[in-house]
Structures are given as structure tokens and as C-alpha cells.
N, C-alpha and C positions, 0 to 999 in steps of 0.2 A: 605635579599637575601639568598637563600639556594643554596649551592654548592653541587652537587652530583658527586659521583665517576663515572668514565667512565664504570666501571664494577660493577654494584650495588650488584651482588651476592657475591662478595668477599670483605670482610672487611679488612682493613689495620691492620696488626699485628705489634704491637710495644712492645718490651720487656721493662719491668720496670728495672730501674737500681738496681744494687746490693747495699746492705747497710751493713756496719760493725757497730755492736753495741758493745759498751764498757761499762761494768759495773764498775763504779768508786767507790772504797771503801770509807768508812766513813773517814773524816778528810783530804781527798785529794781534792784539788781545780780543777775544770773542766778546767780552763784556763791553769794551769800548766800541766795537763795531755795532753791537746791539743798541747801546745807548745813542749812538749816532743816528741809527734808523728811527728809534722811538722818540727822538727829539722833535720830529715833525708830528704834530698832533693829529694830522689828517690820516695817519696810518692806523690809529687806534680803532677806527670803525671797521677795519678789514682784518686785523690780527686776532686769531683765536689763541694760539700759543706759539712759543718759540723754544727751540732746544738745539744743543750742539750734538751732532751725531758722532758715531764712532769713527767715521772716515773723515773727521775734521771739517765738517760742513755745518754752517749755521742754517737750520731748517725752520722756516716760519710757516706754520699752518694757518690758512686763512679761514674765515667763517664761510659757511656754505653759501650764503646769499651774497657774498662780496664779489666784486668785479676783479678778477685776477690781473687783467692788463693794467687797470688803474693802480692797483696795489704795487705791481712791479715797477711802474713808472715812478711812484713815490719812493720806493726803495732805491732804485737806480739814481734818482736825483740826490737822495741823502748820502749814498755811498760815494758818488763822484768817481774818482779814479782809484779809490781804495780797494774795492772788491768787485767780483763779477757775480751778478744775480741772474737766475734762470727761473722761469715759471714752469712748474711740473703739473701737468694735467693727466690724471690717470685714465687710460683708455684700455679697453680689452677688445681683442679681435679673436673671433672663433672661426677656425678654418676646418671644414668638414671635408674629408677626402674619401675616395673609394665608395661612392654612393651609386647604386645601380639605378639609372634613370630611364627605365623602359616605358 
């Protein structure tokens, strides 16, 4: 069964969640790094899930309604000099070329 929108010309817009990626240095255990971050209880209101990616990066997915900059500040404070954290916000740019504008 196919469900269709009441207004078929307008697609639903859904933002992707923000992700904090943490580069873990050599010799540091991912679990220890994760526990160090989760030790601060204020991060719990921002985190949706965390995982280690194939390229050896600790990836923390934030809840959709959370403030990414505030969560990044909490993570950087918890890490200190141990690791490097970056906030990834997914954006899409569409470039249309070769349009005849007569």
C-alpha cells in the first residue's frame, strides 16, 4: 500500500542530526575516551548515540533538537588535550548550470 502526502507538490523537509567526530590519538582506547566524555552528565541531554567508525574516528550523533556548539564545548572540555573534536553539520548545495535565461 502506498501512502501519499495530502500536498504532493511539497516534500517533507527533515534535517539530518549533527555529528561530533573525535580523532582518537594512537595508544588511547576508544572506550576510555568515550567514558571520559560521558563522565560529564550535561552531555547526556545532547547525545543520541555514539560509535567507532571504520576510519578510527569516534562519532557522536546528537539529538535533532540539541545545540551542536554547546555539545562540542562540553566534549572539548572533557577531552582536554587528549583528542581533537569537530562538529559536522551536513549541508547540501545544488548548482544548476547551462540554463537558457532568455
